[in-house]
Backbone as a ProteinNet text record, in pm:
[ID]
protein_1_A
[PRIMARY]
MSKVLPGWKMTPALHEAIGACTAADHYSAMYGDLCHCLPLQVNLQERHLSHALYFQLCKIKYAAWRYRVDFKRARRHSLADVFQDLVAFYLRAALPKGYEVHLEVPKRMSKEGKMVTIQPDICIKRDGKMHLVIEAKTTIGWARPNFKLSEDAAYKAMQERIDDVAHSFGIPENNVIFVFEEPTNVSAKYFLPKFWNAEKAEPVSRPTRGVLAQIYPLYITTDPYYWNYWKSTKQIPKGRKRTDWFPLSLPDQLILEHAERSVVTPLESILSLIQKVS
[TERTIARY]
84.8	0	89	59.7	139	112.4	216.7	205.1	140.2	60.9	-4.3	69.7	106.5	178.6	91.4	151.8	74.2	3.5	-119.7	-193.9	-253.9	-217.7	-270.5	-409.7	-497.3	-633.7	-692.7	-755.2	-822.4	-960.1	-968.4	-1095.3	-1179.8	-1311	-1395.8	-1352.2	-1309.4	-1267.8	-1141.2	-1045.2	-922.1	-952.2	-1037.8	-1076.6	-1141.3	-1225.7	-1293	-1193	-1095.7	-997	-906.3	-865.2	-781.3	-859.7	-983.8	-1065.7	-1110.1	-1093.7	-1135.9	-1048.5	-928.6	-836.1	-774.7	-785.5	-730.2	-607	-547.7	-433.6	-319.8	-291	-180.2	-204.4	-329.4	-361.4	-337.2	-375.4	-355.4	-206.9	-129.2	14.5	75.9	31.6	82.7	52.9	-68.6	-106.2	-21.1	4.6	86.2	227.9	289.8	425.4	430.2	324.7	318.4	314.6	236.5	229.4	364.6	434.6	564.3	668	658.4	758.1	738.2	614.7	585.9	544.4	644	614.3	649.1	562.4	586.1	664.5	748.6	825.4	733.1	772	694.9	770.7	698.7	756.3	745.9	859.5	861.2	916.1	841.6	889.8	949.4	1080	1147.4	1110.8	1045.7	1001	863.3	795.3	662.9	673.9	557.8	557.5	468.1	443.2	351.9	403.8	532.9	591.3	586.4	618.6	613.1	472.9	374.1	236	187.8	235.5	194.7	248.6	374.8	431.8	360.7	333.2	259.1	121.7	56.1	-75.9	-70.2	28.4	42	65.1	156.9	187.5	65.9	-5.7	-122.4	-232.6	-257.6	-359.8	-326.7	-199.6	-157	-173.1	-137.5	-145.9	-290.5	-374.8	-517.7	-573.2	-533.3	-576.9	-526.8	-403.6	-347.7	-421.1	-461.5	-538.8	-671.6	-742.7	-869.7	-849.4	-744.1	-714.1	-687.2	-607.8	-575.2	-701.3	-794.6	-919	-1003.9	-1027.2	-1115.8	-1058	-926.2	-862	-816.3	-834.4	-792.6	-643	-568.6	-421.8	-374.2	-310.4	-273.9	-151.3	-57.9	67.6	64.7	124.8	128.2	222.8	191	280.4	405.4	514.8	632.5	618.2	627.7	613.2	744.4	855.9	986	1015.9	991.5	1020.4	925.8	801.5	705.9	750.6	795.5	846.3	965.3	1057.4	1175.5	1135.7	1041.5	1000	928.5	847.7	776.1	871.4	969.7	1070.1	1143.4	1183.5	1253.2	1165.2	1036.6	942.9	940.2	923.5	911.9	1045.9	1155.5	1284.9	1301.6	1265	1273.5	1187.6	1068.4	975	1018.5	1091	1119	1260.2	1355.8	1492.2	1501.8	1582.9	1596.2	1674.8	1681.8	1755.2	1901.9	1959.4	2097.8	2110.9	1998.8	1999.3	1930.5	1984.3	1923.8	1908.3	1797.4	1770.5	1766.9	1853.8	1862.3	1839.8	1787.6	1760.6	1841	1887.8	1954.1	2072.5	2155	2272.2	2379.4	2424	2523.1	2666.8	2749.8	2893.3	2968.4	3073	3156.2	3273.5	3304.7	3418.2	3481.8	3608.5	3680.8	3664.4	3622	3604.5	3648.8	3744.5	3797.5	3842.1	3906.9	3962.7	3863.6	3739.1	3637.2	3574.2	3530.3	3456.2	3308.3	3252.1	3111.2	3041.5	2910.5	2830.8	2763	2786.1	2719.7	2605.6	2484	2368.3	2271.9	2302.8	2218.2	2084.6	1992.1	1854.7	1840.7	1888.1	1868.5	2001	2039.6	2161.6	2123.9	2184.4	2154.3	2280.4	2268.7	2377.9	2351.6	2460.1	2449.8	2545.8	2491.9	2571	2646.5	2577.8	2633.7	2725.9	2759.8	2851.2	2775.8	2819.9	2756.7	2772.9	2662.7	2661.3	2623.1	2515.3	2466.6	2390.9	2401.1	2335	2243.3	2123.1	2023.3	1988.5	1998.2	1943.7	1805.3	1700.8	1562.5	1504.7	1477.7	1442.1	1311.1	1234.2	1117.6	1153.3	1264.4	1312	1462.8	1531.2	1675.7	1707	1622.5	1645.7	1782.1	1834.4	1965.8	2078.5	2053.6	2159	2104.3	2019.8	1959.4	2067.3	2071.3	2178.2	2169.5	2285.4	2294.2	2315.6	2210.1	2217	2283.9	2333.5	2414.7	2556.9	2590.7	2723.1	2720.6	2836.8	2843.2	2771.8	2738.6	2662.7	2736.3	2866.4	2942.4	2945.6	2964	2969	2832.5	2727.4	2591.2	2555.4	2605.9	2572.7	2686.2	2767.1	2883.7	2844.3	2739.1	2697.9	2654.8	2586.2	2542.4	2661.2	2756.9	2876	2955.8	2963.3	3033.5	2963.3	2830.9	2757.7	2787	2791.5	2825.3	2963.7	3059.9	3197.3	3203.8	3134.7	3138.6	3077	2962.3	2894.4	2978.2	3030.3	3111.7	3234.9	3300.3	3421.5	3391	3285.7	3257.4	3206.5	3137.3	3082.5	3169.3	3275.8	3367.7	3310.6	3235	3175.6	3213.1	3203.6	3233.3	3134.1	3178.5	3090.9	2966.3	2980.4	2865.3	2759.3	2794	2699.3	2628.1	2637.1	2561.6	2469.5	2338.3	2243	2140.8	2079.3	1968	1839.7	1740.1	1606.6	1513.1	1467.3	1375.3	1232.4	1142	1001.4	956.9	994.2	958.4	1073.9	1082.2	1185.8	1137.2	1015.5	954.6	993.4	1047.4	1074.1	1215.7	1289.9	1427.1	1430.8	1399.2	1392.6	1319	1207.7	1130.3	1206.9	1297.6	1371.2	1497.8	1573.2	1705.5	1712.1	1632.8	1643.1	1539.8	1414.2	1306.2	1331	1376.1	1395.6	1503.1	1586.3	1688.4	1626.2	1503.2	1439.2	1298.9	1234	1092.8	1061.8	993.2	946.9	805.9	793.8	665.2	562.3	605.2	510.9	452.7	536.7	490.7	446	471.5	437	495.5	628	695.6	840.9	902.5	1043.5	1133.5	1250.6	1352.4	1469.8	1566.5	1683.9	1761.2	1797.8	1864.8	2002.6	2045	2183.2	2280.2	2396.7	2493.8	2624.8	2634.9	2758.8	2728.5	2828.4	2817.8	2714.4	2680.2	2584.5	2448.5	2407.5	2274.8	2256.6	2365.4	2356.5	2328.3	2343.2	2318.1	2190.6	2107.3	1979	1866	1769.9	1658.2	1525.8	1464.5	1331.3	1226.9	1132.5	1037.6	911.9	850.1	716.4	696.7	588.5	534.2	401.6	387.2	261.6	198.8	258.5	199	88.2	77.6	-23.6	-146.3	-261.6	-382.3	-428.2	-381.9	-413.3	-372.9	-263.8	-210	-257.2	-340.2	-387.7	-475.6	-454.3	-542.6	-679.4	-687.6	-811.2	-931.5	-913.2	-1026.6	-1082.5	-992.8	-1040	-1096.3	-1026.3	-1068.4	-1203.5	-1234.9	-1364.6	-1467.5	-1425.3	-1514.1	-1577	-1494.3	-1545.1	-1543.2	-1455	-1446.5	-1567.8	-1648.2	-1766.9	-1729.5	-1818.9	-1795.2	-1772.4	-1670.9	-1639.6	-1553.6	-1517.6	-1434.4	-1294.2	-1198.6	-1061.8	-1019.7	-909.8	-863.5	-817.6	-794.5	-756.7	-875.8	-998.1	-1116.3	-1214.8	-1164.6	-1247.7	-1160.3	-1221.8	-1154.8	-1261.2	-1225.3	-1321.9	-1359.1	-1484.3	-1528.6	-1474.8	-1428.1	-1366.7	-1257.6	-1166.7	-1059.8	-1051.3	-1122.5	-1129.8	-992.5	-972.7	-847.1	-814.8	-916.8	-894.5	-837.1	-886.6	-837.5	-690.1	-654.4	-514.5	-425.1	-466.9	-384.5	-376.3	-480.9	-473.6	-367.8	-363	-259.4	-121.6	-114.4	14	74.6	-7.5	41.8	111	69.2	130.6	217.2	254	329.4	466.6	504.9	633.1	746.2	840.7	960	1070.4	1100.7	1196.7	1128	1112.4	1047.4	1126	1055.9	1121.5	1189.7	1135	1196.4	1337.9	1362.4	1496.8	1594.7	1546.3	1631.2	1665.8	1566.8	1591.6	1693.4	1681.5	1774.7	1914.9	1926.8	2055.5	2121.1	2042.9	2096	2157.1	2092.8	2139.3	2252.6	2267.4	2370	2504.2	2503	2629.9	2716	2844.6	2936.9	2977.2
-118.8	0	124.6	221.5	343.4	430.8	500.8	588	720.2	772.9	901.7	1006.6	1115.1	1220.3	1280.6	1315.4	1375.4	1503.5	1515	1635.8	1636.3	1533.3	1530.2	1469.6	1529.7	1479.6	1512.4	1413.3	1436.1	1494.5	1624.1	1690.3	1685.7	1701.6	1707.1	1816	1930.8	2040.6	2004.5	1938.4	1897.3	1789.5	1695.1	1589	1647.9	1746.2	1810.5	1885	1955.5	2032.8	1941.8	1829.4	1734.8	1671.9	1635.1	1570.1	1662.3	1793.3	1888.8	1882.4	1825.6	1819.3	1681	1618	1483.4	1486.1	1604.1	1618	1523.1	1508.9	1422.7	1277.4	1232.6	1095.4	1074.6	1172.9	1161.7	1165.7	1248	1250.6	1115.6	1057.4	926.8	822.3	828.2	734	755.1	881.8	911.5	858.1	885.3	837.9	685.6	624.2	478.7	421.4	484.3	438.8	451.3	561.6	582.4	480.6	443.3	351	207	169.1	28.9	12.5	11.2	-5	-147.2	-203.9	-335.9	-322.6	-420.1	-414.8	-406.2	-324.2	-307.9	-370.5	-440.4	-490.9	-379.8	-334.4	-217.3	-252.8	-214.7	-222.5	-86.5	-81.3	46.4	112	39.3	97.3	161.3	135.7	193.3	319.2	377.5	502.2	491.2	369.2	351.5	419.7	407.9	468.7	621.3	673.6	818.8	872.2	803.6	848.7	835	732.6	714	826.6	864.3	974.6	1105.5	1128.6	1248.3	1251	1137.1	1124.4	1165.3	1114.7	1147.3	1297.1	1354.4	1496.6	1582.8	1544.9	1621.5	1616.8	1499.6	1485.7	1570.4	1567.6	1645.1	1794.5	1838.3	1981.1	2026.6	1937	1970	1988.5	1899.9	1914	2045.1	2081.8	2207.5	2328.3	2317.7	2424.8	2445.5	2335.9	2345	2406.8	2362.5	2412.5	2563	2607.7	2750.5	2835.3	2790.3	2865	2858.5	2739.2	2723.1	2785.9	2774.4	2821.9	2967.8	3021	3158.9	3178	3089.1	3096.3	3149.8	3265.7	3330.1	3267.1	3219.2	3167.3	3015.7	2961.8	2816.8	2752.2	2628.4	2549.9	2511.2	2493.2	2431.5	2280.2	2210.5	2064.4	1996.5	2064.8	2011.9	1877.2	1865.6	1739.5	1628.3	1663.7	1563.5	1509.5	1598.2	1555.1	1460.6	1499.5	1417.5	1278.9	1274.4	1146	1058.2	1120.2	1041.8	984.1	1062.5	1010.3	892.6	910.1	802.5	679.2	699.9	587.3	501.9	567.7	490.9	427.7	492.1	429.7	304.3	313.2	196.5	82.2	116.4	13.2	-52.1	24.4	-23.5	-78.6	-36.4	-86.3	-232.3	-310.8	-453.2	-472.8	-596.4	-628.5	-587	-546.7	-501.5	-351.1	-281.9	-136	-89.7	13.9	77.2	225.9	282.4	425.1	492.7	591.2	665.5	814.1	884.7	1027.2	1110.6	1224.9	1325.4	1266.6	1188.4	1130.6	1238.9	1266.5	1373.2	1323.4	1408.2	1382.3	1511.2	1498.7	1613.7	1620.2	1740.7	1758.1	1893.7	1904.5	2030.7	2110	2235.3	2322.1	2463.4	2512	2646.3	2666.6	2563.3	2573.9	2552.8	2519	2497	2359.1	2302.6	2176.4	2207.6	2150.7	2172.8	2038.3	2039.6	1917.8	1915.5	1809.8	1787.5	1689.2	1725.7	1641.8	1640.3	1562.7	1558.5	1489.1	1504.9	1459.6	1307.7	1240.7	1095.6	1028.4	932.8	856	711.5	656.8	519.3	434.5	327.8	233.1	110.5	53	-73.8	-172	-283.8	-385.9	-325.9	-234.8	-177.9	-59.6	-25.8	84.9	201.9	324.1	441.9	435.9	456.4	435.2	560.6	624.6	740.5	832.6	963.2	1062.7	1148.5	1170.6	1251.6	1373.3	1490.1	1611.2	1630.3	1605	1612.2	1747.9	1832.4	1970.8	2012.3	2091.4	2156.4	2294.9	2348.9	2479.7	2485	2572.8	2588.4	2733.8	2793.1	2931	2951.4	2848.7	2856.7	2864.9	2819.4	2815.7	2864.7	2966.1	3014.5	3065	3012.8	3050.4	3197.4	3255.6	3390.3	3374.8	3389.6	3360.6	3471.4	3575.1	3675.9	3624.3	3517.2	3456.8	3342.9	3287.3	3169.5	3054.3	2950	2839.2	2774.6	2750.8	2687.7	2775.8	2906.2	2998.3	3013.7	3008.5	3026.9	2918.2	2797.9	2685.8	2652.4	2751.9	2729.4	2673.9	2731.1	2686.2	2539.9	2498.8	2359.8	2266.7	2313	2231.9	2214.3	2320.3	2310	2211.3	2209.9	2113.8	1971.5	1948.7	1816.5	1775	1868.3	1839.6	1803.2	1882.1	1859.5	1725.4	1695.1	1569.4	1450.2	1458.3	1348.4	1325.6	1435.9	1424.7	1366.4	1418.8	1375.7	1232.4	1185	1049.1	949.1	998.4	908.3	839.9	914.8	858.5	947.4	896.5	979	1095.5	1205.1	1320.7	1285.2	1193.8	1154.6	1079.6	1037.2	966.1	1059.2	1188.8	1290.3	1360.2	1349.4	1408.6	1494	1583.5	1663	1613.4	1587.1	1553.2	1666.6	1742.7	1853.2	1805.1	1857.7	1826.3	1880.2	2004.5	2068.5	2155.9	2183.9	2275.1	2419.4	2446	2576.3	2685.7	2649.4	2754.2	2809.8	2774.8	2823.7	2940.9	2913.8	3019.3	2966	3029.1	2986.5	3013.5	3109.5	3148.4	3066.9	3045.7	2985.2	2839.4	2802.7	2667.7	2572.3	2612.2	2524.3	2464.5	2544.2	2487.4	2379.9	2369.4	2264	2125.8	2123.9	1996.3	1980.5	2092.4	2085.7	2185.9	2139.1	2226.5	2273.4	2398.5	2449.7	2457.2	2486.1	2496.3	2360.8	2259.3	2125.3	2044.3	2098.1	2029.2	1888.8	1882.6	1753.7	1770.7	1664	1673.2	1691.5	1747.9	1759.8	1669.4	1655.8	1573.4	1632.7	1548.1	1593.7	1653.6	1752.1	1800.4	1687.3	1692.6	1583.8	1628.5	1757.2	1805.6	1901.1	1915.2	2010.6	1971.1	2068	2045.1	2002.8	2060	2030.1	1881.6	1812.8	1669	1589.2	1652.9	1584.8	1634.3	1703.4	1752.5	1677.1	1630.3	1553.1	1609.9	1702.2	1750.6	1644.8	1621.2	1511.8	1550.2	1664.2	1692.2	1839.1	1860.5	1993.8	2003.7	2101.2	2136.6	2021.1	1992	1891.6	1951.5	2082.1	2148.3	2182	2120.1	2147.8	2292.8	2364.4	2507	2582.3	2538	2608.7	2551.8	2450.4	2394.9	2495.2	2506.3	2589.5	2524.9	2399.4	2322.4	2394.2	2458.7	2520.7	2638.3	2712.4	2823.5	2772.7	2677.2	2629.3	2560.4	2496.9	2430.3	2519.2	2643	2744.7	2695.9	2632.3	2582	2687.3	2787	2890.3	2982.7	2994.7	3081.2	3225.8	3295.1	3435.5	3517.2	3600.6	3685.3	3620.4	3493	3422.1	3400.2	3374.4	3343.5	3216.2	3157.8	3034.5	3056	3180.4	3207.4	3197.5	3202.2	3188	3084.8	2996.9	2891.2	2768.6	2651.1	2527.9	2431.4	2339.2	2238.8	2146.6	2110.8	2028.3	1885.9	1845	1712.2	1717.3	1624.1	1610.1	1462	1421.2	1278.9	1218.5	1095	1025.9	1022.2	999.2	990.8	1120.4	1233.6	1363	1380.9	1340.4	1350.1	1265.1	1142.8	1052.2	1094.7	1161	1217.1	1327.3	1409.6	1513	1450.1	1343.7	1277.8	1228.2	1174	1117.6	1220.8	1345.9	1448.8	1547.3	1508.5	1599.9	1546.7	1429.4	1371.8	1432.9	1494.7	1549.5	1444.1	1392	1282.5	1168.8	1053.5	942.4	902.7	875.7	825	691.9	619.8	494.2	517	634.7	666.1	682.9	740.6	755.5	617.3	529.9	392.4	322.1	339.1	277.9	331.8	463	525.7	471.8	461.8	412.5	274.3	192	53.6	38.7	139.6	130	187.2	298.1	365.2	276.6	288.9	205.9	276.2
0	0	0	-87	-94.1	27.2	71.8	186.7	148.1	237.3	216.1	297.3	234.1	304	413	526.6	636.4	591.2	625.1	591.5	452.8	370.7	233.8	233.4	154.8	146.3	10.1	-51.5	-179.4	-150.5	-156.4	-132.3	-258.2	-247	-366.1	-464.2	-411.7	-499.2	-577.4	-509.2	-577.7	-680.5	-642.9	-736.4	-861.4	-843.2	-955.7	-1042.8	-980.7	-1056.1	-1138.1	-1078.5	-1151.7	-1266.5	-1239.4	-1341.6	-1452.9	-1433.4	-1535.6	-1659.5	-1648.2	-1761.6	-1770.5	-1886.4	-1905.3	-1996.3	-2010	-2101.2	-2064	-1934.5	-1892.5	-1933	-1924	-1963.6	-2112.8	-2193.2	-2338.1	-2373.4	-2301.1	-2323.1	-2289.3	-2181.1	-2141.3	-2247.8	-2303.3	-2408.8	-2533.5	-2569	-2686.7	-2670.6	-2555	-2533.2	-2527.8	-2473.2	-2472	-2612.3	-2700.6	-2839.7	-2908.9	-2883.6	-2947.3	-2899.3	-2772.9	-2716	-2762	-2788.4	-2817	-2963.6	-3049.2	-3192.3	-3236.4	-3314.9	-3370.8	-3500.9	-3534.5	-3658.9	-3780.6	-3877	-3999.7	-4116.4	-4200.9	-4324	-4428.7	-4479.8	-4567.4	-4704.2	-4805.8	-4943.6	-4977.8	-4996.1	-5017.3	-5150.2	-5237.8	-5364.9	-5353.1	-5243.3	-5221.4	-5135.7	-5100.6	-5024	-4900.4	-4855.6	-4742.8	-4615.5	-4590.1	-4471.9	-4480.7	-4597.4	-4618.5	-4596.3	-4649.7	-4635.5	-4490.9	-4422	-4282.5	-4194.4	-4214	-4136	-4169.3	-4296.6	-4336.6	-4268.3	-4266.3	-4204.4	-4057.6	-3984.8	-3842.7	-3822.2	-3899.2	-3886.2	-3918.2	-4023.5	-4065.6	-3960	-3904.7	-3800.8	-3678.2	-3639.2	-3522.2	-3548.8	-3667.5	-3698	-3715.9	-3762.9	-3769.2	-3628.4	-3536.6	-3397	-3337.9	-3370.6	-3321	-3380.6	-3506.2	-3570.4	-3498	-3474.8	-3401.7	-3263.2	-3197.7	-3063.2	-3064.3	-3162.1	-3168.2	-3181.3	-3262.6	-3281.4	-3155.4	-3102.8	-2986.4	-2859.5	-2843.9	-2721	-2732.8	-2854.3	-2883.8	-2859.8	-2920.7	-2917.3	-3051.1	-3052.1	-3177.8	-3242.4	-3163	-3216.9	-3223.7	-3329.9	-3347.9	-3247.5	-3208.9	-3125.6	-3204.5	-3132.7	-3191.6	-3178.7	-3291	-3289.3	-3329.3	-3303.8	-3346	-3281	-3150.7	-3082.1	-3125.2	-3155.3	-3202.9	-3338.1	-3426.7	-3557	-3539.1	-3453.7	-3426.4	-3375.6	-3281.7	-3224.1	-3326.3	-3411.6	-3512.2	-3616.8	-3659	-3752.5	-3688.2	-3562.3	-3491.3	-3477.4	-3451.2	-3436.6	-3563.8	-3677.7	-3802.4	-3842.7	-3808	-3834.4	-3748.7	-3621.7	-3532.9	-3584.6	-3630	-3673.8	-3804.8	-3888.1	-4023	-4043	-3960.9	-3979.3	-3935.9	-4004.5	-3968.4	-3838.8	-3793.8	-3672.5	-3687.1	-3577.5	-3579.5	-3571.3	-3593.8	-3586.6	-3458.2	-3399.4	-3281.5	-3308.4	-3262.7	-3281.7	-3145	-3125.3	-2999.9	-3028.3	-2929.8	-2946.3	-2847	-2895.3	-2810.8	-2732.3	-2797.5	-2731.6	-2715	-2592.3	-2571.6	-2589.9	-2649.1	-2661	-2628.4	-2550.3	-2518.3	-2616.1	-2660.6	-2750.5	-2725.6	-2763.1	-2750.3	-2878.8	-2863.8	-2980.1	-2944.1	-3019.9	-2997.9	-2853.9	-2799.3	-2665.7	-2553	-2585.8	-2483.6	-2500.6	-2390	-2396.1	-2418.4	-2523.2	-2555.6	-2567.3	-2554.1	-2567.6	-2703.8	-2777.7	-2905.8	-2880.1	-2916	-2884	-3003.6	-3106.2	-3226.1	-3199.5	-3292.6	-3271.2	-3267.5	-3371.4	-3383.3	-3417	-3336.6	-3360.7	-3390.2	-3493.7	-3533	-3520.6	-3443.9	-3429	-3515.3	-3564.2	-3636.8	-3572.4	-3528.2	-3458.6	-3340.3	-3269.3	-3147.4	-3167.1	-3291	-3318.5	-3381.9	-3346.9	-3406.2	-3557.6	-3627.9	-3772.1	-3850.3	-3810.4	-3885.5	-3791	-3814.5	-3730.8	-3816.2	-3764.5	-3834.1	-3749.2	-3808.5	-3748	-3809.6	-3731.5	-3780.9	-3742.9	-3842.4	-3816.1	-3882.9	-3810.8	-3870.8	-3921.9	-3875	-3919.7	-3900.1	-3974	-3954.1	-3921.4	-3840.2	-3800.1	-3737.1	-3669.3	-3604.4	-3706.7	-3829.2	-3931.2	-4064.8	-4061.6	-4186.3	-4280.8	-4403.1	-4496.9	-4538.2	-4561.9	-4618	-4767.6	-4844.2	-4986.8	-5068.2	-5000	-5067.4	-5088.8	-5016.5	-5028	-5129.3	-5156.3	-5242.1	-5173.2	-5250.4	-5192.1	-5076.7	-5092.7	-4985.1	-4861.2	-4880.1	-4766.7	-4702.2	-4782.8	-4731	-4630.1	-4652	-4564.7	-4467.5	-4435.3	-4348.8	-4212.3	-4151.9	-4018.4	-4019.9	-4125.5	-4134.3	-4159.5	-4240.9	-4264.4	-4135.7	-4055	-3927.1	-3834.4	-3839.1	-3757.1	-3802.5	-3931.5	-3984.6	-3938	-3948.5	-3907.8	-3759	-3676.2	-3530.7	-3493.3	-3552.1	-3520.5	-3565.7	-3688.6	-3740.7	-3653.5	-3613.7	-3531.8	-3394.6	-3329.8	-3192.5	-3185.8	-3289.9	-3287	-3364.2	-3426.6	-3493.9	-3615.9	-3695.6	-3817.9	-3936.6	-4059.8	-4177.3	-4189.6	-4250.1	-4268.5	-4349.2	-4444.3	-4526.9	-4447	-4326.6	-4240.9	-4143.8	-4171.2	-4096.5	-4195.2	-4172.3	-4266.7	-4192.7	-4267.2	-4216.9	-4281.1	-4200.5	-4250.9	-4211.2	-4310	-4285.6	-4305.4	-4224.6	-4246.9	-4382.5	-4412.1	-4538.7	-4586.4	-4717	-4767.5	-4779.6	-4737.1	-4765.4	-4668.3	-4550.2	-4451.1	-4457.5	-4561.8	-4576.6	-4673.7	-4800	-4901	-5022.8	-5056.3	-5173.7	-5302.5	-5298.4	-5419.5	-5438.9	-5330.8	-5344.8	-5298.8	-5200.4	-5143.1	-5200.5	-5199.9	-5245.3	-5383.6	-5484.1	-5618.8	-5625.9	-5523.2	-5523.5	-5503	-5451.9	-5418.7	-5477.8	-5514.1	-5551.7	-5662.2	-5767.1	-5874.4	-5839.6	-5796.9	-5749.3	-5861	-5982.6	-6093.9	-6131.5	-6134.2	-6170.6	-6047.6	-5929.4	-5804.1	-5800.6	-5820.7	-5818.5	-5776.2	-5725	-5684.9	-5806.8	-5782.6	-5886.3	-5848.6	-5939.3	-5910.5	-5793.1	-5700	-5578.6	-5607.8	-5525.7	-5533.8	-5504.3	-5565	-5550.1	-5486.1	-5449.8	-5389.2	-5274.3	-5185.9	-5077.6	-4973.2	-4889	-4780.9	-4834.3	-4946.6	-5001.3	-5029.9	-5060.7	-5087.9	-4961.5	-4844.6	-4717.2	-4649.2	-4726.7	-4676.5	-4746.5	-4668.5	-4721.8	-4670.3	-4745	-4705.6	-4739.9	-4650	-4669	-4745.3	-4710.1	-4761.1	-4799.8	-4872	-4896.4	-4821.7	-4737.4	-4670.1	-4591.6	-4477	-4387.6	-4301.4	-4298.5	-4215.3	-4299.6	-4271.5	-4352.6	-4342.8	-4243.2	-4231	-4357.1	-4421	-4537.4	-4671.2	-4669.1	-4795.3	-4869.8	-4999	-5081.5	-5099.4	-5058.9	-5074.7	-5014.7	-4901.1	-4832.4	-4912.6	-4978.6	-5062.2	-5194	-5254.6	-5386.3	-5382	-5270	-5257.3	-5186.6	-5159.2	-5099.7	-4968.9	-4885.9	-4758.1	-4648.6	-4662.5	-4559.2	-4571.4	-4467.8	-4474.4	-4504.6	-4571.3	-4606.9	-4480	-4484.9	-4371.6	-4265.6	-4285.3	-4187.6	-4244.8	-4157.6	-4194.4	-4122.7	-4169.6	-4106.3	-3962.8	-3924.8	-3786.1	-3691.2	-3744	-3657.5	-3711.7	-3798.7	-3857.1	-3882.8	-3875.4	-3915.4	-3965.7	-4053.8	-4099.4	-3983.5	-3973.2	-3861.1	-3866.8	-3981.8	-3993	-4099.2	-4088.9	-4188.2	-4224.2	-4329.1	-4363.6	-4392.3	-4351.1	-4375.4	-4524.8	-4606.2	-4750.6	-4805.6	-4755.7	-4802	-4764.9	-4643.4	-4600.9	-4690.8	-4717.6	-4797	-4942.5	-4993.1	-5128	-5135.3	-5031.7	-5025	-5007.6	-4929.8	-4906.7	-5037.7	-5124.6	-5249.8	-5338.1	-5327.9	-5412.1	-5332.7	-5211.6	-5126.3	-5084.1	-5130.3	-5089.7	-5173	-5104.9	-5170.4	-5170.8	-5052.5	-5038.2	-4964.9	-5023.9	-4952.9	-4828.3	-4720.8	-4601.1	-4631.8	-4728	-4770.6	-4824.1	-4884.8	-4933.7	-4818	-4708.2	-4589.9	-4533.7	-4528.8	-4482.3	-4569.7	-4699.5	-4792.7	-4770.6	-4752.8	-4729.3	-4601.7	-4495.7	-4367.8	-4384	-4465.1	-4479.7	-4581.3	-4669.3	-4773.4	-4731.4	-4654.3	-4623.4	-4535	-4551.5	-4473.5	-4345.5
[MASK]
++++++++++++++++++++++++++++++++++++++++++++++++++++++++++++++++++++++++++++++++++++++++++++++++++++++++++++++++++++++++++++++++++++++++++++++++++++++++++++++++++++++++++++++++++++++++++++++++++++++++++++++++++++++++++++++++++++++++++++++++++++++++++++++++++++++++++++++++++++++

């Protein structure tokens, strides 16, 4: 039997206040789902994994959209850690035996005469040894390129991050990659065209040199808030805006239809890369 602290008592008022919000229970369920994933059989030529991750992200962002309107929250939530965890979840579920996926593994290293901690987002071990590191990002505000410079100079901060991670974890530089949720938050003029043809709404041939060759943006528009669909189908009531309106439902079929035409880099390609690199 658990001990009760002296003076502690579950009063009706406290019971009512705790029961008024079940957010903690839902968080517990979410983390439980992420921790207990069953192995998935993946065909690397298909896009089932890519569409599944898109589906999860879209559902979460739709819920956040509804919440912002109902709760009168003007600013969007940061979902960077959720994106990181979901990418890690699908990698764990899809990689074969012998691979381990770890998050936020810290390493100490000397840099410019000081000891600093390097703590990348996702670390993948193969047969017990560090194999590949993924920086999974929803934004790169910390290393936004200066496109007034040459391409190599513009991505200097990202190249330094690759160098630091590779050095501290003892892996080749090519085994450090960036996985972006979308390519749209960097530069529509200079960055987006390296991965996506906006006019044709399709991926382009990947860069093969420099930092850009180690960047893998996954999708275009995972947030249904930004879909043109709502305007094109005239669903937004007259006089309303998406900041004070949301669709009452978001059918699974609609999400998956968007997923089919929104993949920039298949997640299956990342899985293939992880298994191919030495």
